[in-house]
VODO-314096 format. One record per residue: residue number from 1; x, y, z negated of N, C-alpha, C in turn. Coordinates in nm, 3 decimals. Layout:
BEGIN
[NUM, [X, Y, Z], [X, Y, Z], [X, Y, Z]],
...
//
This chain:
BEGIN
[1, [9.952, 11.487, -8.186], [9.927, 11.366, -8.265], [9.783, 11.362, -8.313]],
[2, [9.735, 11.240, -8.336], [9.598, 11.219, -8.382], [9.602, 11.158, -8.522]],
[3, [9.527, 11.217, -8.613], [9.527, 11.171, -8.750], [9.386, 11.133, -8.795]],
[4, [9.380, 11.035, -8.884], [9.256, 10.995, -8.950], [9.287, 10.994, -9.099]],
[5, [9.235, 11.091, -9.172], [9.256, 11.099, -9.316], [9.152, 11.011, -9.383]],
[6, [9.194, 10.898, -9.439], [9.097, 10.802, -9.491], [9.058, 10.830, -9.637]],
[7, [9.101, 10.944, -9.692], [9.064, 10.974, -9.829], [9.056, 11.122, -9.858]],
[8, [8.936, 11.179, -9.849], [8.916, 11.321, -9.875], [8.799, 11.337, -9.973]],
[9, [8.823, 11.412, -10.080], [8.718, 11.441, -10.178], [8.656, 11.577, -10.143]],
[10, [8.591, 11.582, -10.028], [8.538, 11.710, -9.979], [8.425, 11.763, -10.066]],
[11, [8.365, 11.675, -10.145], [8.258, 11.717, -10.235], [8.311, 11.788, -10.359]],
[12, [8.441, 11.788, -10.378], [8.502, 11.853, -10.494], [8.464, 12.001, -10.502]],
[13, [8.447, 12.049, -10.624], [8.418, 12.191, -10.644], [8.531, 12.280, -10.592]],
[14, [8.652, 12.224, -10.582], [8.764, 12.302, -10.531], [8.744, 12.345, -10.385]],
[15, [8.654, 12.276, -10.316], [8.624, 12.310, -10.176], [8.491, 12.382, -10.161]],
[16, [8.428, 12.416, -10.271], [8.291, 12.469, -10.265], [8.279, 12.596, -10.182]],
[17, [8.382, 12.680, -10.183], [8.373, 12.810, -10.117], [8.417, 12.808, -9.971]],
[18, [8.487, 12.702, -9.928], [8.542, 12.707, -9.791], [8.546, 12.572, -9.721]],
[19, [8.446, 12.487, -9.746], [8.448, 12.353, -9.686], [8.457, 12.358, -9.533]],
[20, [8.378, 12.442, -9.471], [8.379, 12.449, -9.325], [8.517, 12.490, -9.274]],
[21, [8.581, 12.582, -9.342], [8.715, 12.626, -9.302], [8.816, 12.514, -9.321]],
[22, [8.802, 12.437, -9.428], [8.892, 12.324, -9.453], [8.884, 12.223, -9.339]],
[23, [8.762, 12.191, -9.299], [8.742, 12.097, -9.188], [8.796, 12.155, -9.058]],
[24, [8.772, 12.282, -9.034], [8.819, 12.348, -8.912], [8.972, 12.347, -8.905]],
[25, [9.037, 12.382, -9.017], [9.184, 12.381, -9.018], [9.238, 12.242, -8.993]],
[26, [9.172, 12.142, -9.048], [9.217, 12.004, -9.029], [9.207, 11.964, -8.882]],
[27, [9.097, 12.000, -8.819], [9.079, 11.962, -8.678], [9.181, 12.032, -8.589]],
[28, [9.211, 12.155, -8.619], [9.314, 12.227, -8.542], [9.449, 12.156, -8.557]],
[29, [9.473, 12.096, -8.676], [9.599, 12.026, -8.703], [9.601, 11.883, -8.649]],
[30, [9.494, 11.842, -8.580], [9.491, 11.709, -8.519], [9.422, 11.602, -8.600]],
[31, [9.357, 11.640, -8.709], [9.283, 11.542, -8.789], [9.146, 11.522, -8.724]],
[32, [9.131, 11.412, -8.652], [9.009, 11.390, -8.574], [8.894, 11.333, -8.657]],
[33, [8.929, 11.265, -8.766], [8.823, 11.212, -8.851], [8.872, 11.203, -8.995]],
[34, [8.779, 11.198, -9.086], [8.810, 11.185, -9.229], [8.703, 11.098, -9.292]],
[35, [8.744, 11.019, -9.390], [8.648, 10.948, -9.473], [8.629, 11.028, -9.600]],
[36, [8.506, 11.067, -9.627], [8.472, 11.143, -9.746], [8.434, 11.045, -9.856]],
[37, [8.506, 11.051, -9.966], [8.494, 10.951, -10.072], [8.372, 10.977, -10.160]],
[38, [8.296, 10.870, -10.186], [8.189, 10.875, -10.284], [8.236, 10.804, -10.411]],
[39, [8.229, 10.871, -10.525], [8.282, 10.813, -10.649], [8.174, 10.778, -10.752]],
[40, [8.052, 10.820, -10.728], [7.936, 10.779, -10.807], [7.813, 10.802, -10.720]],
[41, [7.697, 10.776, -10.772], [7.577, 10.786, -10.688], [7.555, 10.928, -10.637]],
[42, [7.559, 11.025, -10.726], [7.539, 11.164, -10.685], [7.647, 11.209, -10.586]],
[43, [7.770, 11.174, -10.617], [7.881, 11.214, -10.530], [7.872, 11.145, -10.394]],
[44, [7.827, 11.020, -10.393], [7.810, 10.950, -10.266], [7.705, 11.018, -10.179]],
[45, [7.596, 11.060, -10.241], [7.493, 11.133, -10.166], [7.551, 11.262, -10.107]],
[46, [7.632, 11.331, -10.186], [7.693, 11.455, -10.139], [7.789, 11.427, -10.025]],
[47, [7.871, 11.321, -10.040], [7.966, 11.286, -9.935], [7.895, 11.252, -9.804]],
[48, [7.785, 11.179, -9.814], [7.708, 11.143, -9.694], [7.652, 11.267, -9.626]],
[49, [7.598, 11.358, -9.706], [7.543, 11.482, -9.650], [7.650, 11.564, -9.580]],
[50, [7.768, 11.572, -9.640], [7.878, 11.647, -9.579], [7.928, 11.577, -9.453]],
[51, [7.934, 11.444, -9.457], [7.976, 11.369, -9.339], [7.880, 11.393, -9.223]],
[52, [7.752, 11.398, -9.254], [7.652, 11.428, -9.152], [7.669, 11.569, -9.098]],
[53, [7.694, 11.663, -9.187], [7.708, 11.804, -9.147], [7.828, 11.826, -9.055]],
[54, [7.938, 11.756, -9.085], [8.063, 11.781, -9.012], [8.101, 11.668, -8.915]],
[55, [8.011, 11.574, -8.892], [8.037, 11.461, -8.801], [8.160, 11.381, -8.845]],
[56, [8.160, 11.342, -8.971], [8.267, 11.262, -9.029], [8.207, 11.131, -9.081]],
[57, [8.284, 11.052, -9.156], [8.232, 10.929, -9.215], [8.250, 10.936, -9.367]],
[58, [8.183, 10.843, -9.436], [8.184, 10.847, -9.582], [8.183, 10.706, -9.640]],
[59, [8.210, 10.699, -9.770], [8.192, 10.576, -9.845], [8.083, 10.599, -9.949]],
[60, [8.028, 10.490, -9.999], [7.927, 10.498, -10.105], [7.961, 10.394, -10.211]],
[61, [7.972, 10.438, -10.335], [8.007, 10.344, -10.440], [8.028, 10.411, -10.574]],
[62, [8.077, 10.331, -10.670], [8.098, 10.381, -10.806], [8.242, 10.354, -10.849]],
[63, [8.314, 10.461, -10.875], [8.452, 10.457, -10.922], [8.456, 10.395, -11.062]],
[64, [8.566, 10.327, -11.097], [8.573, 10.269, -11.232], [8.557, 10.371, -11.344]],
[65, [8.599, 10.494, -11.322], [8.579, 10.597, -11.424], [8.430, 10.618, -11.454]],
[66, [8.345, 10.596, -11.352], [8.202, 10.621, -11.366], [8.122, 10.493, -11.390]],
[67, [8.192, 10.381, -11.407], [8.122, 10.253, -11.424], [8.028, 10.257, -11.545]],
[68, [8.067, 10.328, -11.649], [7.985, 10.335, -11.771], [7.848, 10.396, -11.747]],
[69, [7.836, 10.474, -11.640], [7.708, 10.540, -11.612], [7.622, 10.463, -11.512]],
[70, [7.670, 10.347, -11.467], [7.594, 10.268, -11.369], [7.471, 10.208, -11.435]],
[71, [7.355, 10.232, -11.376], [7.232, 10.178, -11.433], [7.202, 10.040, -11.375]],
[72, [7.091, 9.983, -11.415], [7.060, 9.845, -11.379], [7.041, 9.823, -11.230]],
[73, [6.998, 9.926, -11.159], [6.971, 9.909, -11.016], [7.072, 9.982, -10.928]],
[74, [7.194, 10.001, -10.978], [7.293, 10.078, -10.900], [7.326, 10.012, -10.767]],
[75, [7.326, 9.879, -10.764], [7.359, 9.811, -10.637], [7.253, 9.836, -10.531]],
[76, [7.128, 9.834, -10.572], [7.020, 9.864, -10.477], [7.033, 10.006, -10.424]],
[77, [7.073, 10.097, -10.511], [7.090, 10.236, -10.469], [7.204, 10.249, -10.369]],
[78, [7.317, 10.184, -10.398], [7.430, 10.188, -10.305], [7.391, 10.124, -10.172]],
[79, [7.317, 10.014, -10.178], [7.273, 9.950, -10.054], [7.186, 10.044, -9.972]],
[80, [7.097, 10.116, -10.039], [7.012, 10.212, -9.969], [7.096, 10.323, -9.906]],
[81, [7.193, 10.375, -9.981], [7.280, 10.479, -9.928], [7.361, 10.428, -9.809]],
[82, [7.396, 10.300, -9.813], [7.478, 10.242, -9.707], [7.405, 10.228, -9.575]],
[83, [7.274, 10.248, -9.578], [7.198, 10.241, -9.452], [7.220, 10.366, -9.367]],
[84, [7.274, 10.471, -9.426], [7.306, 10.591, -9.348], [7.420, 10.561, -9.251]],
[85, [7.408, 10.610, -9.131], [7.508, 10.580, -9.027], [7.647, 10.629, -9.064]],
[86, [7.656, 10.727, -9.151], [7.786, 10.783, -9.188], [7.866, 10.691, -9.279]],
[87, [7.799, 10.599, -9.348], [7.866, 10.515, -9.448], [7.934, 10.397, -9.381]],
[88, [8.067, 10.393, -9.393], [8.145, 10.288, -9.327], [8.218, 10.199, -9.426]],
[89, [8.203, 10.224, -9.557], [8.272, 10.144, -9.657], [8.200, 10.153, -9.791]],
[90, [8.221, 10.050, -9.874], [8.168, 10.047, -10.010], [8.280, 10.087, -10.106]],
[91, [8.255, 10.190, -10.184], [8.355, 10.238, -10.279], [8.349, 10.389, -10.290]],
[92, [8.424, 10.445, -10.369], [8.550, 10.398, -10.423], [8.519, 10.311, -10.545]],
[93, [8.563, 10.186, -10.539], [8.536, 10.094, -10.648], [8.665, 10.024, -10.689]],
[94, [8.664, 9.967, -10.808], [8.785, 9.898, -10.854], [8.797, 9.898, -11.004]],
[95, [8.922, 9.896, -11.051], [8.952, 9.893, -11.194], [9.058, 9.997, -11.227]],
[96, [9.040, 10.063, -11.341], [9.140, 10.160, -11.388], [9.160, 10.141, -11.538]],
[97, [9.268, 10.067, -11.572], [9.301, 10.044, -11.712], [9.403, 10.147, -11.761]],
[98, [9.435, 10.244, -11.678], [9.530, 10.347, -11.717], [9.463, 10.451, -11.806]],
[99, [9.346, 10.494, -11.764], [9.274, 10.596, -11.841], [9.158, 10.539, -11.922]],
[100, [9.106, 10.425, -11.877], [8.997, 10.359, -11.950], [8.881, 10.454, -11.981]],
[101, [8.839, 10.530, -11.882], [8.724, 10.618, -11.901], [8.594, 10.539, -11.916]],
[102, [8.594, 10.415, -11.869], [8.481, 10.324, -11.888], [8.532, 10.197, -11.955]],
[103, [8.450, 10.130, -12.037], [8.493, 10.004, -12.098], [8.536, 9.904, -11.991]],
[104, [8.639, 9.828, -12.020], [8.694, 9.738, -11.918], [8.596, 9.632, -11.873]],
[105, [8.515, 9.580, -11.965], [8.418, 9.479, -11.923], [8.314, 9.539, -11.828]],
[106, [8.277, 9.665, -11.852], [8.182, 9.732, -11.763], [8.247, 9.760, -11.628]],
[107, [8.373, 9.799, -11.628], [8.445, 9.819, -11.502], [8.444, 9.692, -11.418]],
[108, [8.475, 9.579, -11.482], [8.480, 9.452, -11.409], [8.342, 9.415, -11.353]],
[109, [8.240, 9.435, -11.434], [8.103, 9.404, -11.391], [8.063, 9.486, -11.268]],
[110, [8.088, 9.616, -11.274], [8.047, 9.706, -11.166], [8.131, 9.682, -11.041]],
[111, [8.259, 9.654, -11.057], [8.345, 9.625, -10.942], [8.302, 9.495, -10.875]],
[112, [8.283, 9.389, -10.954], [8.244, 9.260, -10.896], [8.112, 9.271, -10.820]],
[113, [8.020, 9.349, -10.873], [7.891, 9.367, -10.806], [7.908, 9.438, -10.672]],
[114, [8.000, 9.534, -10.665], [8.023, 9.606, -10.540], [8.096, 9.519, -10.438]],
[115, [8.183, 9.431, -10.485], [8.247, 9.335, -10.393], [8.140, 9.244, -10.333]],
[116, [8.050, 9.195, -10.418], [7.942, 9.109, -10.369], [7.852, 9.185, -10.271]],
[117, [7.826, 9.311, -10.299], [7.743, 9.392, -10.209], [7.812, 9.413, -10.075]],
[118, [7.941, 9.439, -10.078], [8.016, 9.456, -9.953], [8.009, 9.328, -9.869]],
[119, [8.021, 9.213, -9.936], [8.007, 9.086, -9.865], [7.869, 9.075, -9.801]],
[120, [7.767, 9.110, -9.876], [7.629, 9.102, -9.827], [7.606, 9.192, -9.708]],
[121, [7.660, 9.314, -9.714], [7.637, 9.413, -9.609], [7.740, 9.405, -9.496]],
[122, [7.843, 9.323, -9.517], [7.954, 9.312, -9.421], [8.018, 9.448, -9.395]],
[123, [8.042, 9.520, -9.504], [8.111, 9.649, -9.495], [8.244, 9.639, -9.570]],
[124, [8.348, 9.705, -9.520], [8.477, 9.700, -9.587], [8.474, 9.768, -9.724]],
[125, [8.571, 9.731, -9.807], [8.583, 9.786, -9.941], [8.685, 9.900, -9.945]],
[126, [8.652, 10.002, -10.021], [8.743, 10.114, -10.044], [8.777, 10.108, -10.193]],
[127, [8.902, 10.067, -10.224], [8.934, 10.021, -10.360], [9.038, 10.105, -10.433]],
[128, [9.023, 10.103, -10.566], [9.110, 10.177, -10.659], [9.160, 10.078, -10.763]],
[129, [9.290, 10.082, -10.793], [9.346, 9.995, -10.896], [9.458, 10.066, -10.970]],
[130, [9.447, 10.073, -11.102], [9.553, 10.129, -11.185], [9.572, 10.042, -11.309]],
[131, [9.691, 9.985, -11.321], [9.729, 9.907, -11.440], [9.632, 9.794, -11.469]],
[132, [9.577, 9.734, -11.364], [9.476, 9.629, -11.383], [9.494, 9.519, -11.278]],
[133, [9.617, 9.498, -11.236], [9.644, 9.415, -11.119], [9.580, 9.276, -11.128]],
[134, [9.603, 9.205, -11.236], [9.559, 9.065, -11.241], [9.407, 9.052, -11.245]],
[135, [9.341, 9.136, -11.323], [9.194, 9.133, -11.323], [9.139, 9.178, -11.187]],
[136, [9.205, 9.275, -11.127], [9.164, 9.324, -10.995], [9.169, 9.211, -10.892]],
[137, [9.282, 9.140, -10.888], [9.299, 9.031, -10.792], [9.196, 8.921, -10.817]],
[138, [9.170, 8.889, -10.943], [9.074, 8.784, -10.975], [8.936, 8.815, -10.918]],
[139, [8.899, 8.942, -10.918], [8.768, 8.982, -10.865], [8.771, 8.993, -10.713]],
[140, [8.874, 9.055, -10.660], [8.876, 9.086, -10.517], [8.904, 8.961, -10.432]],
[141, [8.948, 8.854, -10.494], [8.964, 8.728, -10.421], [8.831, 8.681, -10.363]],
[142, [8.723, 8.727, -10.424], [8.589, 8.687, -10.377], [8.545, 8.766, -10.254]],
[143, [8.622, 8.865, -10.215], [8.585, 8.947, -10.099], [8.595, 8.866, -9.971]],
[144, [8.492, 8.876, -9.890], [8.491, 8.811, -9.759], [8.496, 8.916, -9.648]],
[145, [8.525, 9.038, -9.687], [8.534, 9.150, -9.594], [8.671, 9.215, -9.609]],
[146, [8.715, 9.290, -9.508], [8.843, 9.361, -9.521], [8.829, 9.479, -9.617]],
[147, [8.939, 9.545, -9.643], [8.935, 9.660, -9.732], [9.067, 9.732, -9.734]],
[148, [9.067, 9.845, -9.804], [9.189, 9.923, -9.820], [9.209, 9.950, -9.969]],
[149, [9.334, 9.934, -10.013], [9.371, 9.974, -10.148], [9.415, 10.120, -10.139]],
[150, [9.328, 10.206, -10.189], [9.345, 10.351, -10.180], [9.459, 10.398, -10.269]],
[151, [9.537, 10.494, -10.219], [9.642, 10.561, -10.297], [9.734, 10.460, -10.364]],
[152, [9.796, 10.375, -10.285], [9.884, 10.272, -10.340], [10.009, 10.334, -10.402]],
[153, [10.037, 10.297, -10.527], [10.159, 10.341, -10.596], [10.215, 10.227, -10.682]],
[154, [10.174, 10.105, -10.652], [10.199, 9.992, -10.741], [10.332, 9.921, -10.711]],
[155, [10.343, 9.800, -10.762], [10.467, 9.722, -10.757], [10.477, 9.639, -10.630]],
[156, [10.595, 9.581, -10.610], [10.615, 9.490, -10.497], [10.524, 9.369, -10.509]],
[157, [10.505, 9.319, -10.631], [10.416, 9.205, -10.654], [10.274, 9.237, -10.609]],
[158, [10.228, 9.355, -10.647], [10.093, 9.396, -10.609], [10.081, 9.412, -10.457]],
[159, [10.181, 9.475, -10.397], [10.179, 9.494, -10.252], [10.168, 9.362, -10.179]],
[160, [10.251, 9.266, -10.219], [10.250, 9.136, -10.152], [10.114, 9.067, -10.170]],
[161, [10.055, 9.081, -10.288], [9.924, 9.020, -10.312], [9.817, 9.082, -10.223]],
[162, [9.820, 9.213, -10.209], [9.721, 9.280, -10.125], [9.737, 9.241, -9.978]],
[163, [9.861, 9.237, -9.933], [9.886, 9.200, -9.794], [9.846, 9.056, -9.768]],
[164, [9.870, 8.969, -9.865], [9.832, 8.828, -9.850], [9.681, 8.814, -9.835]],
[165, [9.607, 8.903, -9.901], [9.461, 8.902, -9.890], [9.411, 8.975, -9.766]],
[166, [9.504, 9.030, -9.689], [9.468, 9.095, -9.563], [9.426, 9.239, -9.575]],
[167, [9.448, 9.301, -9.691], [9.404, 9.438, -9.711], [9.498, 9.540, -9.649]],
[168, [9.441, 9.654, -9.615], [9.518, 9.768, -9.569], [9.569, 9.845, -9.691]],
[169, [9.673, 9.924, -9.669], [9.736, 9.999, -9.777], [9.727, 10.148, -9.747]],
[170, [9.665, 10.224, -9.838], [9.651, 10.368, -9.821], [9.766, 10.443, -9.886]],
[171, [9.831, 10.528, -9.809], [9.947, 10.604, -9.856], [9.913, 10.753, -9.860]],
[172, [9.944, 10.816, -9.974], [9.912, 10.958, -9.995], [10.040, 11.040, -10.007]],
[173, [10.021, 11.166, -10.045], [10.133, 11.257, -10.068], [10.223, 11.216, -10.182]],
[174, [10.182, 11.116, -10.260], [10.270, 11.059, -10.363], [10.404, 11.020, -10.301]],
[175, [10.399, 10.974, -10.176], [10.520, 10.932, -10.105], [10.621, 11.045, -10.095]],
[176, [10.574, 11.168, -10.095], [10.658, 11.285, -10.071], [10.710, 11.348, -10.200]],
[177, [10.678, 11.288, -10.313], [10.723, 11.340, -10.442], [10.862, 11.284, -10.470]],
[178, [10.961, 11.372, -10.476], [11.100, 11.327, -10.488], [11.126, 11.245, -10.614]],
[179, [11.048, 11.267, -10.718], [11.068, 11.193, -10.843], [10.970, 11.076, -10.854]],
[180, [10.842, 11.106, -10.856], [10.742, 11.001, -10.877], [10.733, 10.903, -10.761]],
[181, [10.768, 10.948, -10.641], [10.750, 10.865, -10.523], [10.867, 10.776, -10.487]],
[182, [10.970, 10.771, -10.570], [11.091, 10.698, -10.535], [11.064, 10.549, -10.512]],
[183, [10.993, 10.484, -10.603], [10.964, 10.342, -10.589], [10.879, 10.315, -10.466]],
[184, [10.783, 10.402, -10.439], [10.697, 10.384, -10.322], [10.776, 10.398, -10.193]],
[185, [10.869, 10.492, -10.189], [10.951, 10.509, -10.069], [11.033, 10.383, -10.039]],
[186, [11.078, 10.316, -10.144], [11.155, 10.193, -10.124], [11.068, 10.079, -10.074]],
[187, [10.942, 10.078, -10.116], [10.850, 9.971, -10.075], [10.787, 9.993, -9.939]],
[188, [10.776, 10.117, -9.898], [10.698, 10.149, -9.777], [10.735, 10.065, -9.655]],
[189, [10.864, 10.047, -9.623], [10.897, 9.969, -9.502], [10.849, 9.824, -9.506]],
[190, [10.807, 9.777, -9.624], [10.753, 9.641, -9.635], [10.608, 9.633, -9.588]],
[191, [10.546, 9.748, -9.571], [10.407, 9.749, -9.523], [10.407, 9.738, -9.371]],
[192, [10.350, 9.631, -9.315], [10.344, 9.621, -9.168], [10.268, 9.740, -9.110]],
[193, [10.310, 9.786, -8.995], [10.243, 9.902, -8.934], [10.095, 9.877, -8.909]],
[194, [10.058, 9.751, -8.887], [9.917, 9.724, -8.859], [9.832, 9.714, -8.986]],
[195, [9.893, 9.743, -9.101], [9.819, 9.748, -9.227], [9.832, 9.884, -9.297]],
[196, [9.881, 9.982, -9.225], [9.912, 10.113, -9.282], [9.802, 10.214, -9.255]],
[197, [9.762, 10.285, -9.359], [9.666, 10.394, -9.346], [9.717, 10.515, -9.424]],
[198, [9.675, 10.634, -9.383], [9.719, 10.757, -9.450], [9.599, 10.834, -9.503]],
[199, [9.624, 10.902, -9.614], [9.519, 10.981, -9.678], [9.584, 11.094, -9.757]],
[200, [9.511, 11.203, -9.770], [9.561, 11.313, -9.854], [9.508, 11.305, -9.996]],
[201, [9.393, 11.240, -10.016], [9.323, 11.243, -10.145], [9.294, 11.388, -10.184]],
[202, [9.281, 11.474, -10.084], [9.255, 11.616, -10.108], [9.129, 11.632, -10.194]],
[203, [9.134, 11.725, -10.290], [9.230, 11.835, -10.310], [9.350, 11.801, -10.397]],
[204, [9.375, 11.670, -10.418], [9.483, 11.629, -10.507], [9.608, 11.591, -10.427]],
[205, [9.717, 11.565, -10.497], [9.841, 11.509, -10.441], [9.896, 11.589, -10.322]],
[206, [9.912, 11.717, -10.340], [9.973, 11.800, -10.236], [10.112, 11.747, -10.202]],
[207, [10.141, 11.717, -10.075], [10.275, 11.670, -10.038], [10.381, 11.773, -10.076]],
[208, [10.488, 11.726, -10.140], [10.590, 11.818, -10.189], [10.698, 11.847, -10.085]],
[209, [10.681, 11.793, -9.965], [10.778, 11.821, -9.858], [10.729, 11.930, -9.763]],
[210, [10.622, 12.000, -9.799], [10.572, 12.109, -9.716], [10.667, 12.228, -9.727]],
[211, [10.707, 12.279, -9.611], [10.794, 12.397, -9.609], [10.739, 12.499, -9.509]],
[212, [10.732, 12.626, -9.550], [10.757, 12.677, -9.685], [10.651, 12.628, -9.783]],
[213, [10.687, 12.622, -9.910], [10.598, 12.572, -10.013], [10.473, 12.659, -10.020]],
[214, [10.354, 12.599, -10.011], [10.230, 12.679, -10.013], [10.206, 12.742, -10.150]],
[215, [10.135, 12.852, -10.150], [10.104, 12.921, -10.276], [10.006, 12.841, -10.360]],
[216, [9.912, 12.775, -10.294], [9.811, 12.697, -10.365], [9.858, 12.552, -10.382]],
[217, [9.822, 12.492, -10.494], [9.853, 12.350, -10.518], [9.743, 12.260, -10.465]],
[218, [9.641, 12.318, -10.406], [9.532, 12.239, -10.351], [9.574, 12.173, -10.221]],
[219, [9.560, 12.043, -10.215], [9.587, 11.970, -10.091], [9.466, 11.980, -9.999]],
[220, [9.492, 11.980, -9.869], [9.386, 11.979, -9.768], [9.416, 11.869, -9.666]],
[221, [9.315, 11.823, -9.593], [9.338, 11.721, -9.490], [9.442, 11.761, -9.386]],
[222, [9.457, 11.889, -9.359], [9.557, 11.931, -9.260], [9.698, 11.894, -9.303]],
[223, [9.719, 11.869, -9.432], [9.852, 11.835, -9.483], [9.892, 11.690, -9.458]],
[224, [9.803, 11.611, -9.399], [9.834, 11.470, -9.379], [9.958, 11.451, -9.290]],
[225, [9.983, 11.546, -9.203], [10.099, 11.536, -9.115], [10.229, 11.519, -9.194]],
[226, [10.238, 11.582, -9.310], [10.360, 11.574, -9.390], [10.379, 11.436, -9.451]],
[227, [10.270, 11.370, -9.484], [10.278, 11.233, -9.535], [10.324, 11.139, -9.424]],
[228, [10.267, 11.158, -9.306], [10.304, 11.075, -9.191], [10.450, 11.096, -9.153]],
[229, [10.495, 11.219, -9.155], [10.635, 11.249, -9.122], [10.730, 11.180, -9.219]],
[230, [10.698, 11.184, -9.348], [10.782, 11.118, -9.448], [10.785, 10.968, -9.424]],
[231, [10.670, 10.909, -9.394], [10.663, 10.766, -9.368], [10.742, 10.728, -9.244]],
[232, [10.729, 10.805, -9.138], [10.801, 10.777, -9.014], [10.951, 10.778, -9.037]],
[233, [10.997, 10.871, -9.117], [11.140, 10.878, -9.148], [11.186, 10.751, -9.218]],
[234, [11.104, 10.698, -9.309], [11.139, 10.577, -9.382], [11.132, 10.453, -9.294]],
[235, [11.042, 10.452, -9.198], [11.034, 10.340, -9.103], [11.142, 10.350, -8.996]],
[236, [11.198, 10.468, -8.978], [11.294, 10.489, -8.870], [11.227, 10.489, -8.735]],
[237, [11.105, 10.542, -8.729], [11.026, 10.543, -8.606], [10.980, 10.685, -8.575]],
[238, [10.946, 10.712, -8.448], [10.889, 10.843, -8.415], [10.760, 10.868, -8.492]],
[239, [10.741, 10.990, -8.536], [10.622, 11.025, -8.614], [10.495, 10.992, -8.537]],
[240, [10.494, 11.019, -8.408], [10.373, 10.994, -8.329], [10.337, 10.847, -8.326]],
[241, [10.438, 10.759, -8.320], [10.410, 10.615, -8.319], [10.343, 10.570, -8.449]],
[242, [10.392, 10.620, -8.560], [10.336, 10.584, -8.690], [10.195, 10.642, -8.705]],
[243, [10.178, 10.766, -8.662], [10.045, 10.829, -8.667], [9.945, 10.752, -8.583]],
[244, [9.985, 10.713, -8.463], [9.894, 10.641, -8.374], [9.856, 10.504, -8.428]],
[245, [9.953, 10.436, -8.491], [9.925, 10.305, -8.549], [9.820, 10.316, -8.659]],
[246, [9.839, 10.412, -8.749], [9.745, 10.430, -8.859], [9.608, 10.476, -8.809]],
[247, [9.608, 10.559, -8.707], [9.483, 10.608, -8.646], [9.401, 10.490, -8.593]],
[248, [9.469, 10.400, -8.522], [9.401, 10.282, -8.469], [9.355, 10.189, -8.581]],
[249, [9.439, 10.173, -8.684], [9.403, 10.087, -8.797], [9.275, 10.134, -8.865]],
[250, [9.262, 10.265, -8.885], [9.144, 10.319, -8.951], [9.018, 10.289, -8.871]],
[251, [9.026, 10.305, -8.741], [8.910, 10.275, -8.656], [8.875, 10.127, -8.663]],
[252, [8.976, 10.042, -8.665], [8.952, 9.898, -8.672], [8.887, 9.860, -8.804]],
[253, [8.942, 9.910, -8.915], [8.889, 9.876, -9.047], [8.744, 9.921, -9.062]],
[254, [8.715, 10.042, -9.020], [8.582, 10.099, -9.042], [8.484, 10.071, -8.928]],
[255, [8.526, 9.992, -8.830], [8.436, 9.953, -8.723], [8.395, 10.067, -8.632]],
[256, [8.488, 10.158, -8.607], [8.460, 10.275, -8.524], [8.524, 10.259, -8.387]],
[257, [8.460, 10.316, -8.287], [8.514, 10.309, -8.151], [8.636, 10.399, -8.140]],
[258, [8.743, 10.343, -8.086], [8.867, 10.419, -8.067], [8.865, 10.479, -7.928]],
[259, [8.852, 10.610, -7.922], [8.847, 10.678, -7.793], [8.987, 10.722, -7.751]],
[260, [9.008, 10.728, -7.622], [9.137, 10.773, -7.570], [9.147, 10.924, -7.580]],
[261, [9.269, 10.969, -7.599], [9.294, 11.114, -7.608], [9.275, 11.175, -7.470]],
[262, [9.211, 11.291, -7.464], [9.189, 11.358, -7.335], [9.322, 11.396, -7.270]],
//
């Protein structure tokens, strides 16, 4: 099977000692590509450098948690970073009213600016939304580019709104959590296969269906297979079919050439 993990925080300190090994293990497990998430300016630079080092792709943007630190010329900086060949999306951007690490008005300002920048650059959006559905939709309606709602765990109303806007839906190991993932498992079959993407959000959200249970709670890109297997079971389809659909979707969204398997 071929996998594309569309959400990896490879710049995390949790990977500081063994990044090369993490990438190697993922490739052995069939993960052919990964999108390395940029969550602020410094992190985006790091993600781009790692993507260059390991022949992967990256995003560049400012997460709502970091919106408070965005300076007056942050959009120009993101635009400059986006000129790197590794950058295939703007983000991680969006709204997070769950933790409110940044003032909500600042979150909206920084998100709207990144949507406008994505429109200008004709790059897809890599988006985050927590407990901010209506304000999120009001801003993202202005998007003239495709995008993915990263780590979807929201309601049926939110799902339908995202699909109506043509967005892809990113599914993580949350799906495999027997308690927290129950609502998501019920909603999953409503996601058309041509709008489905998979991500580990590594080093977070370790799939809980891994057997035997790993000693470490750190998630890695190689674990994406367990998320895909859980999804395939819910769709009632062969795992390879679901993996292949998401693999093709990722290439389409990020404007990458889809090569045939040898």
